[in-house]
C-alpha positions as a printed Julia matrix, in Angstrom:
284×3 Matrix{Float64}:
  75.16   93.8    94.53
  75.41   90.15   95.6
  74.73   89.96   99.32
  75.51   86.38  100.14
  72.46   86.03  102.38
  71.73   82.67  100.75
  71.33   80.3   103.69
  69.73   80.81  107.09
  72.11   78.67  109.14
  75.3    79.24  107.17
  76.37   82.88  106.86
  77.82   83.64  103.45
  78.18   87.4   103.99
  81.98   87.25  104.28
  82.16   86.3   100.59
  79.6    88.85   99.41
  80.26   91.89   97.25
  78.76   94.04  100.01
  81.26   92.7   102.51
  84.36   93.15  100.34
  83.39   96.72   99.38
  82.75   97.57  103.04
  85.96   95.9   104.2
  88.21   97.79  101.78
  86.53  101.1   102.53
  86.52  100.43  106.29
  90.24   99.65  106.45
  91.15  102.77  104.53
  88.75  104.99  106.51
  89.87  103.87  109.94
  93.48  102.91  109.28
  95.69  103.79  112.25
  92.64  105.14  114.04
  91.25  104.03  117.37
  87.81  102.54  116.82
  86.47  104.2   120.02
  83.44  101.92  120.16
  82.7   102.17  116.43
  81.27   98.9   115.04
  83.84   96.49  113.65
  83.6    94.95  110.19
  82.5    91.59  111.72
  79.65   93.33  113.55
  78.57   95.0   110.31
  78.49   91.62  108.57
  76.41   90.05  111.34
  73.74   92.69  110.79
  73.74   92.34  106.99
  72.66   89.61  104.63
  70.05   87.18  105.91
  69.68   89.05  109.21
  69.67   92.44  107.54
  67.88   94.28  104.72
  68.21   91.49  102.13
  66.82   88.95  104.58
  63.66   91.04  104.92
  63.52   91.51  101.16
  63.76   87.74  100.48
  60.94   86.72  102.9
  59.45   89.25  101.77
  58.92   91.83  104.53
  60.44   94.99  103.14
  59.63   96.72   99.85
  61.75   96.35   96.72
  61.84  100.12   96.27
  63.76  100.36   99.55
  66.77   98.9    97.74
  66.46  100.89   94.48
  67.48  104.34   93.4
  67.04  105.83   89.95
  69.39  108.88   89.92
  67.85  110.18   86.7
  64.44  110.64   88.35
  65.5   110.7    92.03
  63.03  107.9    92.76
  63.51  104.86   94.95
  64.4   104.83   98.64
  67.87  103.29   98.82
  69.73  106.61   99.35
  67.04  107.95  101.66
  67.34  104.78  103.74
  71.12  105.17  103.86
  70.76  108.72  105.22
  68.04  107.79  107.7
  70.19  104.93  109.0
  73.09  107.38  109.25
  71.04  109.74  111.41
  69.83  106.92  113.65
  73.33  105.49  114.0
  74.78  108.87  115.03
  72.2   109.14  117.81
  72.49  105.56  119.04
  76.27  105.34  119.01
  76.44  108.45  121.17
  73.97  107.0   123.69
  75.1   105.92  127.15
  72.64  103.01  127.04
  74.29   99.69  126.09
  71.28   98.43  124.16
  71.13  101.66  122.17
  74.8   101.28  121.26
  74.19   97.74  120.01
  71.26   98.99  117.95
  73.7   101.56  116.54
  75.66   98.65  115.03
  72.5    97.55  113.26
  71.85  101.05  111.95
  75.42  101.28  110.58
  75.09   97.94  108.79
  71.71   98.89  107.32
  73.05  102.25  106.12
  76.03  100.66  104.38
  73.85   98.01  102.78
  71.35  100.48  101.37
  74.22  102.71  100.19
  75.84   99.93   98.14
  72.42   99.03   96.73
  71.87  102.67   95.7
  75.25  102.76   93.94
  74.72   99.53   92.02
  74.03  100.16   88.27
  71.39   97.43   88.09
  69.43   99.27   90.79
  69.34  102.5    88.74
  66.76  101.28   86.23
  62.98  101.42   86.69
  60.42  103.29   88.71
  58.21  102.89   91.73
  54.81  101.26   91.26
  52.06  103.24   92.92
  49.41  101.39   94.92
  51.32   98.12   94.78
  49.55   95.4    96.78
  52.76   93.66   97.83
  56.37   94.52   98.52
  57.1    94.23   94.78
  56.58   97.97   94.26
  59.34   98.58   91.7
  59.0    98.17   87.95
  62.31   96.91   86.58
  62.24   95.69   82.96
  65.16   93.38   83.71
  63.61   91.78   86.81
  60.45   89.69   86.31
  58.22   90.52   89.27
  55.82   87.55   88.96
  58.77   85.14   89.02
  60.62   84.06   92.18
  63.75   85.83   93.42
  65.78   82.68   92.68
  64.6    82.69   89.08
  65.49   86.36   88.67
  68.93   86.0    90.23
  69.76   83.07   87.97
  68.18   84.05   84.66
  67.23   87.72   84.45
  69.72   90.45   83.36
  69.53   92.26   86.73
  70.65   89.17   88.62
  73.19   88.14   85.97
  74.87   91.57   86.08
  75.27   91.36   89.86
  76.59   87.78   89.64
  79.15   88.84   87.02
  80.33   91.76   89.18
  80.57   89.47   92.19
  82.62   87.04   90.11
  85.03   89.8    89.08
  85.27   91.03   92.68
  86.03   87.54   94.01
  88.73   86.79   91.39
  90.33   90.22   91.19
  90.08   91.61   94.73
  93.81   92.47   94.78
  93.56   94.43   91.52
  90.53   96.31   92.83
  92.43   97.15   96.02
  95.36   98.51   93.98
  93.03  100.47   91.68
  91.34  102.04   94.66
  94.68  102.97   96.2
  95.5   104.81   92.97
  92.15  106.61   93.05
  92.79  107.77   96.62
  96.06  109.38   95.53
  94.17  111.75   93.27
  91.04  112.16   95.44
  91.66  111.98   99.13
  88.43  110.97  100.94
  87.13  113.34  103.59
  84.26  113.33  106.1
  81.14  115.36  105.41
  79.64  116.79  108.59
  76.33  118.14  107.25
  73.69  115.47  106.62
  72.17  117.29  103.66
  75.57  117.74  102.05
  76.28  114.04  102.56
  72.96  113.08  100.98
  73.64  115.28   97.95
  77.11  113.79   97.58
  75.78  110.21   97.69
  73.15  110.96   95.06
  75.69  112.69   92.81
  77.94  109.65   93.07
  75.03  107.39   92.03
  74.33  109.64   89.05
  78.03  109.62   88.12
  78.03  105.82   88.07
  74.75  105.76   86.11
  76.17  108.05   83.42
  79.07  105.63   82.71
  76.52  103.44   80.94
  78.18  100.27   82.23
  74.85   98.49   82.71
  73.75   99.32   79.18
  77.04   97.92   77.87
  76.36   94.71   79.79
  72.84   94.51   78.35
  74.25   94.88   74.82
  76.67   92.01   75.55
  79.82   94.13   75.62
  82.8    93.18   77.77
  82.64   95.18   81.0
  85.34   93.4    82.98
  87.96   96.21   82.86
  85.42   98.91   83.65
  84.09   97.0    86.64
  87.57   96.42   88.07
  89.13   99.78   87.22
  86.19  102.17   87.53
  82.97  100.85   89.04
  84.23   99.18   92.19
  86.82  101.85   93.07
  84.15  104.56   92.72
  81.74  102.62   94.91
  84.42  101.99   97.56
  85.35  105.67   97.52
  81.73  106.64   98.26
  81.43  104.05  101.02
  84.67  105.24  102.65
  83.39  108.81  102.82
  80.15  107.52  104.35
  82.11  105.61  106.99
  84.43  108.56  107.69
  81.46  110.88  108.09
  79.64  108.45  110.38
  82.77  107.91  112.5
  83.44  111.64  112.84
  79.81  112.43  113.74
  79.03  109.45  115.94
  81.98  107.57  117.31
  84.53  110.19  118.38
  82.62  112.44  120.8
  81.63  109.63  123.14
  85.28  108.63  123.71
  86.9   112.0   124.26
  87.9   111.8   127.93
  89.06  114.85  129.86
  91.38  114.86  132.84
  89.34  115.96  135.81
  91.97  115.9   138.54
  92.82  119.12  140.39
  96.16  120.62  139.35
  98.28  122.04  142.17
  98.74  125.8   141.68
 100.19  127.25  144.94
 103.33  126.48  146.9
 101.24  125.03  149.72
  99.33  122.73  147.36
 102.52  121.57  145.72
 104.4   120.86  148.97
 101.35  119.18  150.48
 101.58  116.5   147.81
 105.25  115.75  148.6
 105.5   112.89  151.1
 107.15  113.91  154.35
 110.34  112.01  155.06
 111.58  111.6   158.61
 115.36  111.74  158.83
 116.96  110.18  161.86
 120.41  111.54  162.73
 122.69  109.01  164.35
 125.07  110.27  167.03
């Protein structure tokens, strides 16, 4: 999905598809809940975009396959990266070291970014290129590897699909919020404690989105507006909310559970000893 990493000195992440998906899921997941040191949505944005996974991809430093996931063949590393970031975040957010906690914010942001990438229909097509000499190690028929990223974003079907989805998200955010609220009424999100169970759930969600055929409809020039607003984005937000809930339950809560350590008076002597003695002067 559109990241908004665009410019180095002007952060566009607040308008990105990644940000809006994360924001809706975050508010539902942690509504009326104390954050207890869990990263805020602003912190997650600061570690995304240009200064996050897409920034490394655009330079290029990271591999393209890190952002892809083909649920039909279980290839691509997007979901694996989301789970690895989840494990790292759980450890770092529970650390007593301040630097480790800050690095936990980065791990959370990376995990959410890779998760949204792995759920995006345009990232479900293609396969990994073995022995690739550069970071372009993913063969996508709708992304021209020899061409620049700018060319692909502007003119190739992969980039055009993501731009169209971002356009629908930007114009119809309120509708998407309402549609997601309806989805939550029928499927209440929960947290998944086991890491393997969470990984299986994320991959099943990616396959579910893949089987809708929404990307193929776009490629055949069909109108996908209603499906994007009513089905695709709500399903993606639902998956992201469960990821956030699971991360919060596993990482953020234990470190903030304080216990009262004061001694409780049990005997008559202990109780009376705590009562201040009052001197009474009797006037004659």
